[in-house]
Structures are given as structure tokens and as C-alpha cells.
C-alpha positions in Angstrom: 11.9 20.0 -11.5 9.0 19.8 -8.9 7.1 17.2 -11.2 10.2 15.0 -11.3 10.4 15.0 -7.3 6.6 14.3 -7.2 7.1 11.4 -9.7 9.8 10.0 -7.7 8.0 10.2 -4.4 5.0 8.7 -6.0 7.3 5.6 -7.4 8.6 5.3 -3.9 5.2 5.0 -2.5 4.2 2.6 -5.2 6.9 0.2 -4.1 6.1 0.8 -0.5 2.7 -0.3 -1.0 3.8 -3.4 -2.9 6.4 -4.3 -0.3 3.5 -3.7 2.4 1.2 -6.2 0.6 4.1 -9.1 0.5 5.1 -8.3 4.1 1.5 -8.8 5.2 1.8 -12.6 4.0 4.7 -13.2 6.2 4.1 -13.9 10.0 6.3 -12.2 12.3 6.8 -11.4 16.0 6.8 -7.7 16.9 10.6 -7.7 18.0 11.6 -9.4 14.5 13.2 -6.9 12.0 10.5 -7.7 9.4 7.9 -7.2 11.7 9.4 -3.7 12.6 9.5 -2.9 8.8 6.0 -4.0 8.6 4.7 -1.8 11.5 6.6 1.1 10.0 5.0 0.7 6.5 1.7 0.2 8.5 2.0 3.8 9.6 2.7 5.0 6.2 0.2 3.1 4.2 -2.9 2.5 6.3 -3.9 6.2 6.2 -4.0 6.0 2.6 -5.8 2.5 2.5 -8.4 3.1 5.1 -10.6 5.5 2.9 -10.6 3.1 0.1 -11.5 0.2 2.5 -14.6 2.2 3.5 -15.7 2.5 -0.1 -14.5 -1.0 -1.2 -14.5 -3.3 1.8 -12.7 -6.8 1.8 -14.4 -9.4 -0.2 -15.3 -12.7 1.6 -14.0 -15.7 -0.5 -14.6 -19.1 1.1 -13.0 -18.9 4.6 -10.7 -15.6 3.8 -10.8 -12.3 2.6 -9.7 -10.5 -0.5 -8.7 -6.9 0.1 -8.8 -5.0 -3.1 -7.8 -1.6 -1.6 -4.1 -1.9 -2.1 -4.7 -2.7 -5.9 -6.8 0.3 -6.1 -4.2 2.5 -4.4 -1.6 1.1 -6.8 -3.8 1.9 -9.7 -4.6 5.7 -8.4 -0.6 6.2 -7.7 0.1 5.2 -11.5 -2.8 7.5 -12.7 -1.4 10.4 -10.9 2.2 9.5 -12.2 0.7 9.6 -15.7 -1.1 12.8 -15.2 2.0 14.5 -13.6 4.5 13.4 -16.3 
């Protein structure tokens, strides 16, 4: 019962991280509904991403940056789900 609840919460977090990544590619204003959703996801995801970014900083590729921390977080979530199940 508790394991099922934890797995469900982790799956929701997985999709929230995925949505956060997709929304980060969309330029919006702060008063746009997508912008508000993105800021809300920032408050949920950034505390989880920040420690990973300290260990694995974004990579400079040409003129841009490649942030691997969301991928690491998604993999970690799936590992925890696999352990809990």
C-alpha cells in the first residue's frame, strides 16, 4: 500500500520533470498560463536539480549549454521506482 503510493508519487514527479524540461524550451511571459505553470514546476524541480548541477555542471557545446541534470534525475527516479517495486 505505502509502496504503491510512493511509486505513484515518483511517477508523477517523473512526468513533472519531463514537462519542466519541455516547458523550458518555450519562451513565455510571466503572466502567461504556461509561464505560471513553468514557475510552479521550478519550485518543485529546482531543489532536486540543484544538488545534481553542483556535481555535474551544464556542458558547454558550441554557443549553448547542455544540462544533463534532468536526465540524471529521471534515471534516479526510475532506479528508486525499480527498488520500491
